Every structure is written in structure tokens, then in C-alpha cells.
C-alpha positions, 0 to 999 in steps of 0.5 A: 105210637103212644102208650096210654100208660104214663105219669107226668108232673108240672108246676108253676108259681102262684102267689107266695107258693106253688101249684103242682099238677100230677097226671097218672094215665092208664089204658081205657076204651075212651077218654076219661079224665078225673080231677082232684083239687084242693079246696081253695082251688075247687072252682078251677076243677072244670077248667083243668079238666077241659085243659087236659081233655084238649091235650089227650085223646084216649085213656083214663087219667087221674089228675091231682092238683096240690099246692105248696106255700101260701098261695092264698094270702091273708083273708081280706075284710070286706069293710063296706059289707062289715059297716053295712052289717053293723049299721043293720045290727045297731038299727035292729037293736034300737028297734027291739032292745034300745040300750042293749050292748051289741057285741062286735063278734056278731059280725063273724056270723055275716057270710062272705065278710072275709074274702080270699085274695084268690077271688081277685086273682082269678086270671093269675090262678088260671094261668098258673094252673094252665102252665102247670097242666101243660108241663105235666101233659108234656112230661106224661106224653114223653113217657107215653112215647117212650113206652109206645116205642117199646110196644111198637118194637114188641109188636113188630117182632111178633108180626115177624113171627106171624109172618113166618108162621104164615109162610110155613102154612102156605108152604105146607098147604099144597102138600096137605091138600094133595094128601087130603085128596089121596086120603079121600080117594082111598077111603071111598075105594075101601067103602066101595070094596074096590068095585066102582059098582056103576059109579062114574069114575070121572064124576067121582074124581071131580067130587073128591077134588071139590071136597079137597078144594074146600080145604084150600086156604089160599084166600085166608092166607092172602087176607092174613098177609094183607092184615099183617102189612096193614098192622105193620104200617099202623105201627109206624104211624104218629096218629092214635091207632089202638082201635085199628090195631085191635080190629085187625087183630080180631080179623087176623084171629078169624082168618087163623081160626078158619085155617085151623078148621079147614086144614086137617093137617097136624103140621098146619095145626101146630102152626095155627096154635102158635099163631093164636098164642102170638095173637093173644100176646099182641092183643094184651099189648094193644090194649095199652096203645092209644 
């Protein structure tokens, strides 16, 4: 199990300097990757984003790329472009104002006259960024695994608490059903003033038993036990299980609510409150699980 929260950093040499990639991860419903690059490496933004997306599954990740030292090198003059631009300027001067001096500084207005050495080393840039990104993701993953183990331990402990609650409810249910049955018979007896008044005693007993049976929560307890076992199994899985765990918690919440509404018993009501509190704590934790 992995947490979606973590931090990782990785670096690689590039030119006379170094490129560093930092990744900050927080929880999110889907995969969201946002990359911030220095201006000189701006053309590589998409490549870095795709590299991160290929290595991660779920969460929001802020990727910061920074450089140290001289990764660019000195600008290189495109002499062929400069000569062509100069000849064009001289030809225009001869046509419009012969004899007029043409300052060499006019060449600075020619676009793309100076090229960055990075433009000729795109493969080296890509390899350095990929190496730094891979190291950053590995460091991030190690931290997320560590956090995930802590989450799994906490959730497993809470599953044990819920299992105890389920056992207490299951042990209490037969007595609660019997008490409810007796309470209904007593109430009907008092309403009839102790006189059956033509009421079939057998039919009355059957109707009371049916009403009392509606307070039986055996099916809900069975489903709740099944959900707890599934949840524990998912905790041991190496695959991303965050969404499955979240779904199971919703289902467990429904079963607990049903038990609370069907059983009008003070002891069971206290256990239901405890179960709801544990489920809420688990739900907060599961939001961080990949």
C-alpha cells in the first residue's frame, strides 16, 4: 500500500551544471501532474509531465525542475544567418540610400541570430531530465511506501476494533430481539386490558414474532463481517486499493446505519456510535491511500 503524500528529489549532470527535479505529492481523486520548468528548458515541460504520468497512478503531484551552474553554455552565433542578413541590409542601403553607413548593431535586431547550445544537445537534455525524474520518483515512492505501511497498520488496528464491535452486537442481538418480543407482547396486553376480546392468541403471537423479527440484523452483521475481511485483504495488496477501500467504507457505513435503525437497544446503540466513529476515522485515512 502506498500513500499519495510524499516528497522526492533527484538530479543529473547537464553540461557544466546540473538539473534537479523535485516532486511533491498530495492526495487527489485522480492523477494530476503539474510541472514548473526554468525558461531555458521550457520546451521539455511536456516530456517531463509524460515521464511522471507513466510512473504514477493517483494523486496530485507538483513537479519543480531547477538548474544549477552553466547548463546552457555560451550563445553561438549563426554566422551564415548573420552574413545573409548583413548582405540584405547592404543591398537595401544601396537601393534606398547609397553611401549611408549601416551600423553593425543593426544585426542585433535579427531574430534567432544567436542560438543556445542546448538546441544542439536535445538528446542530452532529455536524458538528463529523464534520469533526474526517475530518481525523484523513486525517492517519492520510497516515502509513499513508508507512509503507506503506517496507514495500513493504523487501518488494520481500526478493523480489529470494528470486529470487536461486531462481535459485541452479534452477542447482544438475540437478547435484544427476545426483549423486544416480550415488550411488544406486554404493550399489546396492556392495550387490550388483559382481555383477548376475540383476538386469536396464536395469530397475535405470530404477528408479534414477525414484528420482532424485523429487528433481527443477522444479514447486516454477515455482510459487515464480509466487508471487514475484504478490507483487511486489500490492506495487504501491493496494487492501488484506495478507491476499493473507500467503497467498502461506504458499504460498511450503510450496514452500521441499518443496524442502528433496526435495533432499539441501548447497548447496541452505544456500539453503533463507536462503529460510526471508527469508520469516520478510517475514511479520513483512506483519502490518502493510492
